[in-house]
GUGUDREN-968515 format. One record per residue (C-alpha): residue number from 1; residue in one letter; x, y negated, z. Coordinates in Angstrom, 2 decimals. Layout:
REM residues N
<atom><i>NUM</i><aa>A</aa><xx>X</xx><yy>Y</yy><zz>Z</zz></atom>
...
***
This chain:
REM residues 87
<atom><i>1</i><aa>M</aa><xx>-45.42</xx><yy>-103.47</yy><zz>-174.27</zz></atom>
<atom><i>2</i><aa>E</aa><xx>-45.83</xx><yy>-102.34</yy><zz>-177.31</zz></atom>
<atom><i>3</i><aa>A</aa><xx>-48.97</xx><yy>-102.27</yy><zz>-178.84</zz></atom>
<atom><i>4</i><aa>R</aa><xx>-48.82</xx><yy>-98.96</yy><zz>-179.57</zz></atom>
<atom><i>5</i><aa>T</aa><xx>-48.58</xx><yy>-98.36</yy><zz>-175.78</zz></atom>
<atom><i>6</i><aa>L</aa><xx>-51.40</xx><yy>-100.66</yy><zz>-174.80</zz></atom>
<atom><i>7</i><aa>F</aa><xx>-53.55</xx><yy>-98.58</yy><zz>-177.81</zz></atom>
<atom><i>8</i><aa>E</aa><xx>-53.05</xx><yy>-95.12</yy><zz>-176.51</zz></atom>
<atom><i>9</i><aa>T</aa><xx>-53.38</xx><yy>-96.22</yy><zz>-172.31</zz></atom>
<atom><i>10</i><aa>G</aa><xx>-56.89</xx><yy>-97.56</yy><zz>-173.28</zz></atom>
<atom><i>11</i><aa>L</aa><xx>-57.13</xx><yy>-94.55</yy><zz>-175.28</zz></atom>
<atom><i>12</i><aa>V</aa><xx>-56.23</xx><yy>-92.17</yy><zz>-172.36</zz></atom>
<atom><i>13</i><aa>L</aa><xx>-58.78</xx><yy>-95.07</yy><zz>-169.68</zz></atom>
<atom><i>14</i><aa>V</aa><xx>-61.78</xx><yy>-94.56</yy><zz>-171.94</zz></atom>
<atom><i>15</i><aa>F</aa><xx>-61.56</xx><yy>-90.59</yy><zz>-172.18</zz></atom>
<atom><i>16</i><aa>V</aa><xx>-60.75</xx><yy>-90.89</yy><zz>-168.72</zz></atom>
<atom><i>17</i><aa>G</aa><xx>-63.81</xx><yy>-92.46</yy><zz>-167.90</zz></atom>
<atom><i>18</i><aa>F</aa><xx>-66.18</xx><yy>-90.52</yy><zz>-169.86</zz></atom>
<atom><i>19</i><aa>V</aa><xx>-64.95</xx><yy>-87.45</yy><zz>-168.31</zz></atom>
<atom><i>20</i><aa>L</aa><xx>-65.57</xx><yy>-88.62</yy><zz>-164.89</zz></atom>
<atom><i>21</i><aa>A</aa><xx>-69.26</xx><yy>-90.39</yy><zz>-165.74</zz></atom>
<atom><i>22</i><aa>F</aa><xx>-69.74</xx><yy>-86.76</yy><zz>-166.83</zz></atom>
<atom><i>23</i><aa>I</aa><xx>-68.59</xx><yy>-85.29</yy><zz>-163.73</zz></atom>
<atom><i>24</i><aa>S</aa><xx>-70.12</xx><yy>-87.65</yy><zz>-161.27</zz></atom>
<atom><i>25</i><aa>T</aa><xx>-73.65</xx><yy>-87.47</yy><zz>-163.57</zz></atom>
<atom><i>26</i><aa>F</aa><xx>-73.26</xx><yy>-83.23</yy><zz>-163.03</zz></atom>
<atom><i>27</i><aa>I</aa><xx>-72.48</xx><yy>-83.50</yy><zz>-159.25</zz></atom>
<atom><i>28</i><aa>L</aa><xx>-75.55</xx><yy>-85.73</yy><zz>-158.38</zz></atom>
<atom><i>29</i><aa>M</aa><xx>-77.94</xx><yy>-83.65</yy><zz>-160.91</zz></atom>
<atom><i>30</i><aa>L</aa><xx>-77.05</xx><yy>-79.86</yy><zz>-158.64</zz></atom>
<atom><i>31</i><aa>R</aa><xx>-77.08</xx><yy>-82.47</yy><zz>-155.17</zz></atom>
<atom><i>32</i><aa>G</aa><xx>-79.97</xx><yy>-83.37</yy><zz>-155.67</zz></atom>
<atom><i>33</i><aa>S</aa><xx>-80.83</xx><yy>-80.28</yy><zz>-156.96</zz></atom>
<atom><i>34</i><aa>R</aa><xx>-80.75</xx><yy>-78.40</yy><zz>-153.59</zz></atom>
<atom><i>35</i><aa>T</aa><xx>-81.61</xx><yy>-81.36</yy><zz>-151.27</zz></atom>
<atom><i>36</i><aa>G</aa><xx>-85.14</xx><yy>-81.80</yy><zz>-153.60</zz></atom>
<atom><i>37</i><aa>S</aa><xx>-84.48</xx><yy>-85.56</yy><zz>-152.49</zz></atom>
<atom><i>38</i><aa>K</aa><xx>-84.86</xx><yy>-88.19</yy><zz>-155.33</zz></atom>
<atom><i>39</i><aa>L</aa><xx>-82.23</xx><yy>-89.06</yy><zz>-157.54</zz></atom>
<atom><i>40</i><aa>K</aa><xx>-81.20</xx><yy>-93.28</yy><zz>-157.00</zz></atom>
<atom><i>41</i><aa>G</aa><xx>-79.19</xx><yy>-95.37</yy><zz>-159.63</zz></atom>
<atom><i>42</i><aa>G</aa><xx>-78.30</xx><yy>-97.27</yy><zz>-162.01</zz></atom>
<atom><i>43</i><aa>G</aa><xx>-76.34</xx><yy>-98.42</yy><zz>-164.86</zz></atom>
<atom><i>44</i><aa>I</aa><xx>-74.48</xx><yy>-101.87</yy><zz>-165.97</zz></atom>
<atom><i>45</i><aa>V</aa><xx>-73.50</xx><yy>-102.54</yy><zz>-169.91</zz></atom>
<atom><i>46</i><aa>M</aa><xx>-70.89</xx><yy>-104.99</yy><zz>-170.18</zz></atom>
<atom><i>47</i><aa>L</aa><xx>-71.09</xx><yy>-107.09</yy><zz>-173.83</zz></atom>
<atom><i>48</i><aa>G</aa><xx>-68.51</xx><yy>-109.18</yy><zz>-173.41</zz></atom>
<atom><i>49</i><aa>P</aa><xx>-68.56</xx><yy>-111.84</yy><zz>-170.27</zz></atom>
<atom><i>50</i><aa>F</aa><xx>-72.44</xx><yy>-110.35</yy><zz>-170.00</zz></atom>
<atom><i>51</i><aa>P</aa><xx>-73.65</xx><yy>-107.54</yy><zz>-167.71</zz></atom>
<atom><i>52</i><aa>I</aa><xx>-76.90</xx><yy>-105.76</yy><zz>-168.73</zz></atom>
<atom><i>53</i><aa>I</aa><xx>-78.18</xx><yy>-104.16</yy><zz>-165.64</zz></atom>
<atom><i>54</i><aa>F</aa><xx>-80.73</xx><yy>-101.32</yy><zz>-164.82</zz></atom>
<atom><i>55</i><aa>G</aa><xx>-81.44</xx><yy>-99.42</yy><zz>-161.45</zz></atom>
<atom><i>56</i><aa>T</aa><xx>-83.99</xx><yy>-97.14</yy><zz>-160.49</zz></atom>
<atom><i>57</i><aa>D</aa><xx>-83.96</xx><yy>-99.31</yy><zz>-156.93</zz></atom>
<atom><i>58</i><aa>R</aa><xx>-83.33</xx><yy>-103.05</yy><zz>-155.50</zz></atom>
<atom><i>59</i><aa>G</aa><xx>-80.53</xx><yy>-101.11</yy><zz>-153.22</zz></atom>
<atom><i>60</i><aa>S</aa><xx>-78.13</xx><yy>-99.67</yy><zz>-156.81</zz></atom>
<atom><i>61</i><aa>V</aa><xx>-79.10</xx><yy>-103.04</yy><zz>-158.83</zz></atom>
<atom><i>62</i><aa>K</aa><xx>-77.75</xx><yy>-104.94</yy><zz>-155.89</zz></atom>
<atom><i>63</i><aa>V</aa><xx>-74.30</xx><yy>-102.74</yy><zz>-155.79</zz></atom>
<atom><i>64</i><aa>L</aa><xx>-74.51</xx><yy>-103.35</yy><zz>-159.19</zz></atom>
<atom><i>65</i><aa>I</aa><xx>-74.66</xx><yy>-106.56</yy><zz>-159.46</zz></atom>
<atom><i>66</i><aa>L</aa><xx>-71.53</xx><yy>-107.29</yy><zz>-157.06</zz></atom>
<atom><i>67</i><aa>L</aa><xx>-69.50</xx><yy>-104.77</yy><zz>-159.31</zz></atom>
<atom><i>68</i><aa>S</aa><xx>-70.10</xx><yy>-106.20</yy><zz>-161.95</zz></atom>
<atom><i>69</i><aa>I</aa><xx>-68.94</xx><yy>-109.59</yy><zz>-160.59</zz></atom>
<atom><i>70</i><aa>I</aa><xx>-65.84</xx><yy>-107.96</yy><zz>-158.94</zz></atom>
<atom><i>71</i><aa>L</aa><xx>-65.57</xx><yy>-106.46</yy><zz>-162.44</zz></atom>
<atom><i>72</i><aa>M</aa><xx>-65.62</xx><yy>-109.88</yy><zz>-164.05</zz></atom>
<atom><i>73</i><aa>I</aa><xx>-62.66</xx><yy>-110.98</yy><zz>-161.59</zz></atom>
<atom><i>74</i><aa>V</aa><xx>-60.84</xx><yy>-108.64</yy><zz>-161.91</zz></atom>
<atom><i>75</i><aa>V</aa><xx>-60.34</xx><yy>-108.47</yy><zz>-165.93</zz></atom>
<atom><i>76</i><aa>L</aa><xx>-60.02</xx><yy>-112.66</yy><zz>-165.52</zz></atom>
<atom><i>77</i><aa>A</aa><xx>-57.47</xx><yy>-112.05</yy><zz>-163.80</zz></atom>
<atom><i>78</i><aa>F</aa><xx>-55.45</xx><yy>-109.94</yy><zz>-165.64</zz></atom>
<atom><i>79</i><aa>M</aa><xx>-56.53</xx><yy>-112.30</yy><zz>-168.95</zz></atom>
<atom><i>80</i><aa>W</aa><xx>-54.29</xx><yy>-115.81</yy><zz>-166.66</zz></atom>
<atom><i>81</i><aa>F</aa><xx>-51.46</xx><yy>-113.54</yy><zz>-165.65</zz></atom>
<atom><i>82</i><aa>S</aa><xx>-50.99</xx><yy>-111.70</yy><zz>-169.21</zz></atom>
<atom><i>83</i><aa>S</aa><xx>-51.29</xx><yy>-115.30</yy><zz>-170.22</zz></atom>
<atom><i>84</i><aa>L</aa><xx>-48.51</xx><yy>-116.84</yy><zz>-168.09</zz></atom>
<atom><i>85</i><aa>A</aa><xx>-46.68</xx><yy>-113.73</yy><zz>-168.91</zz></atom>
<atom><i>86</i><aa>T</aa><xx>-46.31</xx><yy>-114.50</yy><zz>-172.64</zz></atom>
<atom><i>87</i><aa>R</aa><xx>-45.54</xx><yy>-118.33</yy><zz>-171.73</zz></atom>
***
């Protein structure tokens, strides 16, 4: 794959991620205002292999820890498969 194609694919994926984050935040905000319930959630900031996890309750933090572990496994698998492809 060419470097330009990889760059464009990455740029599109980042853009799609931002759009999905804004849409999901908007939907959660509307749903919470209608039902009057409390909003629970959290987030992950990945700095290389180190996740910074924050959340409003224990349940959301546990889910985010699981998701960060899965994300790191996926990233390591991609790195391993790409190193095999370049040999």
